[in-house]
C-alpha positions in Angstrom: 17.4 -18.8 68.2 16.7 -19.0 64.5 19.6 -20.3 62.4 21.5 -17.6 60.5 20.7 -17.5 56.7 23.8 -17.5 54.5 24.2 -14.3 52.5 23.1 -14.4 48.8 25.9 -15.2 46.4 27.5 -12.2 44.8 27.3 -12.4 41.0 30.2 -11.0 39.1 29.7 -10.3 35.4 31.7 -12.6 33.2 34.7 -10.9 31.9 35.7 -11.8 28.3 39.3 -11.3 27.3 40.5 -12.2 23.8 43.5 -10.8 21.8 41.2 -8.2 20.3 38.2 -7.9 22.7 37.8 -7.4 26.4 34.9 -6.5 28.7 31.8 -8.0 30.3 29.3 -9.9 28.2 26.8 -7.0 28.5 29.5 -4.5 27.5 30.4 -6.5 24.5 26.8 -7.0 23.5 26.2 -3.2 23.6 29.4 -2.6 21.7 28.3 -5.0 19.0 24.9 -3.3 18.7 26.6 0.1 18.3 28.8 -1.5 15.6 25.6 -2.8 13.8 24.0 0.7 14.0 27.1 2.2 12.6 27.2 -0.5 9.8 30.6 -1.6 11.0 29.7 -5.1 9.9 33.1 -6.9 10.4 33.5 -5.5 13.9 29.9 -6.5 14.8 30.4 -10.0 13.4 33.6 -10.5 15.4 31.9 -9.4 18.7 28.8 -11.5 18.2 30.8 -14.6 17.1 32.8 -14.3 20.4 29.6 -14.1 22.4 28.1 -17.1 20.5 31.1 -19.2 21.4 30.7 -18.5 25.2 27.7 -19.2 24.9 25.9 -16.1 26.1 23.4 -16.0 29.0 20.0 -17.2 28.1 18.3 -13.8 28.0 20.9 -12.5 25.4 21.2 -15.6 23.3 18.4 -15.0 20.8 19.4 -11.3 20.2 23.1 -12.3 19.8 22.3 -14.9 17.1 19.9 -12.4 15.3 22.5 -9.6 15.5 25.3 -12.0 14.3 23.1 -12.9 11.3 22.4 -9.2 10.6 26.2 -8.5 10.6 26.8 -11.3 8.1 24.0 -10.0 5.9 25.7 -6.6 6.0 29.0 -8.3 4.9 26.9 -9.9 2.0 27.8 -13.4 3.4 24.2 -14.3 2.7 24.4 -18.1 3.2 26.0 -17.8 6.6 23.5 -15.0 7.5 20.6 -17.2 6.4 21.8 -20.1 8.6 22.2 -17.9 11.7 18.7 -16.4 11.2 17.2 -19.9 10.9 19.1 -21.0 14.0 17.7 -18.1 16.0 14.1 -18.8 14.8 14.3 -22.5 15.4 16.1 -22.4 18.8 14.0 -19.6 20.2 10.5 -19.9 18.6 8.8 -17.9 21.4 11.3 -15.1 21.5 10.6 -11.7 19.8 13.4 -12.4 17.3 11.8 -15.6 15.8 9.2 -14.0 13.5 11.6 -11.4 11.9 14.3 -14.1 11.7 12.0 -16.3 9.6 11.2 -13.3 7.4 14.9 -12.7 6.8 15.4 -16.4 6.1 12.7 -16.2 3.3 14.4 -13.2 1.8 17.8 -14.8 1.7 16.5 -18.1 0.4 15.0 -16.2 -2.5 18.3 -14.5 -3.2 20.2 -17.8 -2.9 17.6 -19.5 -5.0 17.2 -22.3 -2.4 13.7 -23.1 -3.4 13.1 -26.2 -1.2 14.6 -24.4 1.8 12.3 -21.4 0.9 9.3 -23.7 1.0 10.3 -25.2 4.4 10.9 -21.7 5.9 7.5 -20.5 4.6 5.7 -23.4 6.2 7.4 -22.6 9.5 6.5 -18.9 9.2 2.9 -19.6 8.2 2.4 -22.0 11.2 3.0 -19.1 13.6 0.1 -17.4 15.3 1.6 -13.9 15.6 1.6 -12.9 11.9 0.2 -9.7 10.6 -1.4 -9.5 7.1 2.0 -8.5 5.5 3.7 -11.4 7.1 1.1 -13.8 5.7 1.5 -12.2 2.3 5.2 -12.8 2.5 4.8 -16.4 3.7 2.2 -17.3 1.0 4.2 -15.7 -1.8 7.4 -17.5 -0.6 5.6 -20.9 -0.4 3.9 -20.3 -3.8 7.2 -19.4 -5.4 8.8 -22.5 -3.9 6.0 -24.7 -5.2 6.1 -23.3 -8.8 9.9 -23.6 -9.0 9.3 -27.3 -8.0 6.8 -27.6 -10.9 3.6 -27.6 -8.8 1.6 -24.8 -10.4 -1.7 -25.9 -9.0 -0.8 -25.5 -5.3 1.4 -22.6 -6.1 -1.6 -20.8 -7.6 -3.7 -21.4 -4.5 -1.0 -19.7 -2.3 -0.4 -16.9 -4.7 -4.1 -16.1 -5.1 -4.7 -16.2 -1.4 -1.8 -13.8 -1.0 -3.1 -11.5 -3.7 -6.5 -11.5 -2.1 -4.8 -10.1 1.1 -3.0 -7.5 -1.0 -6.4 -6.4 -2.4 -8.2 -6.5 0.9 -5.6 -4.3 2.6 -4.9 -2.2 -0.5 -1.2 -2.9 0.1 1.1 -1.1 -2.3 -1.8 0.1 -4.4 0.0 3.4 -5.0 3.5 4.0 -6.1 6.2 1.3 -6.0 5.4 -2.2 -4.7 6.5 -3.4 -1.3 8.5 -6.6 -1.2 5.6 -8.9 -0.2 3.5 -7.7 -3.1 6.4 -7.9 -5.5 7.1 -11.5 -4.6 3.5 -12.4 -5.2 3.4 -10.8 -8.6 6.7 -12.4 -9.6 5.3 -15.8 -8.4 2.2 -15.2 -10.5 4.4 -14.5 -13.5 6.3 -17.7 -12.9 3.1 -19.7 -12.8 1.8 -18.1 -16.0 5.2 -18.6 -17.7 5.4 -22.2 -16.7 1.9 -23.0 -18.0 2.6 -21.1 -21.2 5.9 -22.8 -22.0 4.3 -26.3 -21.5 2.5 -25.6 -24.9 4.8 -27.1 -27.5 4.3 -26.9 -31.3 6.4 -30.0 -32.3 6.2 -33.4 -30.8 9.7 -34.5 -29.6 11.2 -37.4 -31.5 12.1 -40.5 -29.5 15.5 -41.0 -31.1 16.7 -37.5 -31.2 16.3 -37.0 -34.9 15.2 -33.6 -36.4 11.4 -33.3 -36.4 9.5 -33.7 -39.7 6.3 -32.0 -40.9 4.3 -34.9 -39.4 5.5 -33.9 -35.9 3.9 -30.5 -36.1 0.9 -30.3 -33.9 -2.3 -30.3 -36.0 -3.8 -27.6 -33.8 -0.8 -25.3 -34.2 -2.7 -22.1 -34.6 -4.8 -22.4 -31.4 -1.6 -23.5 -29.5 0.3 -20.6 -30.9 -2.5 -18.2 -29.8 -2.5 -19.8 -26.3 1.2 -19.7 -26.0 1.4 -16.0 -26.9 -1.5 -15.1 -24.6 0.2 -16.9 -21.8 3.4 -15.0 -22.5 1.6 -11.6 -22.4 -0.2 -12.6 -19.2 3.1 -13.6 -17.6 4.7 -10.4 -18.8 1.9 -8.3 -17.2 2.6 -10.0 -13.8 6.4 -9.5 -14.2 5.8 -5.9 -15.2 3.9 -5.3 -11.9 6.8 -6.9 -10.0 9.2 -4.6 -11.7 7.6 -1.7 -9.8 9.2 -3.1 -6.7 11.1 -1.1 -4.2 13.6 -4.0 -4.2 16.1 -4.1 -7.1 16.3 -7.9 -6.9 12.7 -8.4 -8.0 13.2 -5.9 -10.8 16.2 -7.9 -12.1 14.4 -11.3 -11.8 11.3 -10.1 -13.5 13.0 -8.3 -16.4 15.3 -11.3 -17.0 12.3 -13.6 -17.2 10.4 -11.5 -19.7 13.5 -11.4 -22.0 13.9 -15.2 -21.6 10.3 -15.9 -22.5 10.6 -14.1 -25.9 13.9 -15.9 -26.6 12.4 -19.3 -25.8 9.3 -18.7 -27.9 11.5 -17.8 -30.8 13.6 -21.0 -30.3 10.4 -23.2 -30.2 8.9 -21.5 -33.3 12.2 -21.8 -35.3 12.3 -25.6 -34.5 9.1 -26.1 -36.7 10.0 -28.0 -39.9 8.6 -27.1 -43.4 5.0 -28.2 -44.0 4.1 -31.1 -46.3 3.2 -28.6 -49.0 6.8 -27.4 -49.3 8.3 -30.0 -51.6 11.0 -28.2 -53.6 14.1 -26.6 -52.3 12.8 -23.2 -53.4 9.6 -23.7 -51.5 11.6 -24.7 -48.4 13.7 -21.6 -48.8 10.6 -19.4 -48.9 9.3 -21.2 -45.8 12.5 -20.6 -43.8 12.7 -17.0 -45.0 9.2 -16.3 -43.9 9.8 -17.9 -40.5 13.0 -16.0 -39.9 11.5 -12.7 -40.9 8.2 -13.2 -39.1 9.6 -14.3 -35.7 12.8 -12.2 -35.6 10.7 -9.6 -33.8 10.6 -11.9 -30.7 14.4 -11.7 -30.4 14.2 -7.9 -30.8 11.6 -7.7 -28.0 13.7 -10.0 -25.8 16.8 -7.9 -26.4 14.9 -4.6 -25.6 13.6 -6.0 -22.4 17.0 -7.3 -21.4 18.6 -3.9 -22.1 16.0 -2.2 -20.0 16.6 -4.7 -17.1 20.3 -3.9 -17.2 19.7 -0.2 -17.2 17.4 -0.6 -14.1 20.0 -2.8 -12.5 22.7 -0.1 -12.9 20.3 2.6 -11.5 19.5 0.4 -8.5 23.1 -0.7 -8.0 22.0 -4.4 -8.2 24.9 -6.8 -8.9 22.9 -10.0 -8.3 23.1 -13.3 -10.3 20.0 -12.2 -12.3 21.7 -9.1 -13.6 24.7 -11.2 -14.6 22.4 -13.6 -16.4 20.7 -10.7 -18.2 24.2 -9.6 -19.4 24.8 -13.1 -20.7 21.4 -13.3 -22.4 21.9 -9.9 -24.0 25.1 -11.2 -25.6 23.3 -14.4 -26.7 20.4 -12.6 -28.3 22.7 -10.1 -30.1 24.6 -13.1 -31.5 21.3 -14.8 -32.5 20.2 -11.6 -34.4 23.6 -11.5 -36.2 23.1 -15.1 -37.1 19.6 -14.3 -38.4 21.0 -11.7 -40.7 23.7 -14.1 -41.9 21.1 -16.8 -42.6 18.8 -14.4 -44.5 21.8 -13.4 -46.7 21.9 -17.0 -48.0 18.4 -16.9 -49.4 17.8 -16.0 -53.1 15.5 -13.1 -52.3 15.5 -9.9 -50.2 13.7 -9.1 -47.0 11.4 -6.7 -48.9 10.4 -9.5 -51.3 9.7 -11.9 -48.4 7.7 -9.2 -46.6 5.6 -8.7 -49.7 4.8 -12.4 -49.9 4.0 -12.5 -46.2 1.6 -9.6 -46.6 -0.2 -11.5 -49.4 -0.5 -14.6 -47.2 -1.9 -12.5 -44.3 -4.5 -11.0 -46.6 -5.4 -14.4 -47.9 -5.7 -15.8 -44.4 -7.9 -12.9 -43.3 -10.2 -13.4 -46.3 -10.5 -17.1 -45.4 -11.3 -16.2 -41.8 -14.0 -13.8 -42.9 -15.5 -16.4 -45.3 -15.6 -19.0 -42.5 -17.4 -16.5 -40.2 -19.9 -15.6 -42.9 -20.6 -19.3 -43.6 -21.1 -20.1 -40.0 -23.9 -17.5 -39.6 
């Protein structure tokens, strides 16, 4: 007679009882997901935190971590959300939540401005074999952005160009407002162009911290000035594209950067000392007056861009750090423009007189340019 087999064990669902929650693991999980769908972020976070502490059964663990991260993101606790998304992606790389978890990590690292972490997460995403073209655009844009923020414009440009090639190939976001992946690539392109432009300096820095003299001015000032301005315009074009984003954060970042570029160019130009030809106090006053009148427009352009950024931020209900920076920069530029007026009031001539002298100099320079062109033929 064959031996009798013992009956299979009866599995009873684990019952969870806390001061605020009770039910089986499956019941709590379903309740948490309903809370997420209803955007009851705090309720969802409490439920999924309880499940994480158990810990949950293996089949539910990836989704519990992902949903907990989503709840924290809804609560705008972005750092904790980012950490939980990363944990889900790293612990369960083969689960269906891993790829979207890495994408959320990238988005949150950008918001938190954690550039090294952004680069590491982008590497992890790009190493996966289950990416679609938009995922690759996102990973390339994130890695390119991380690289340029670390000062590596060469490798950053390779990533960004590869990403933009994918955008072109798939005609992604070619009509209407830009999706996030395309916005990030355009912003990163703007960062590369801005960085390269602002490396061009007009005055050699002094070793001992003294004010620069005329001898410190670069002998090829005009070509450098032309290159710096062209770089600014090229960067502005890329940022302008990024400002068509569906995401208010990219709009705020891009608008702030454009205003900042004009402010920095004005600062660098105003640091140029009088030329060797300006020997008397009157000549130096004329030099400074021309500089202040000629380049004040850069502050005005920066202020206009900053105001537009703040208006867009209000329309998009964006309250990010970049909007707050734009508010601070607006105040700084307005103060700088007031100081410009005060400085000009100290000169022994009016703006109209200086503008007239500036017009004469422009005509003279144009005649010299035409004469050089004629002589070279």
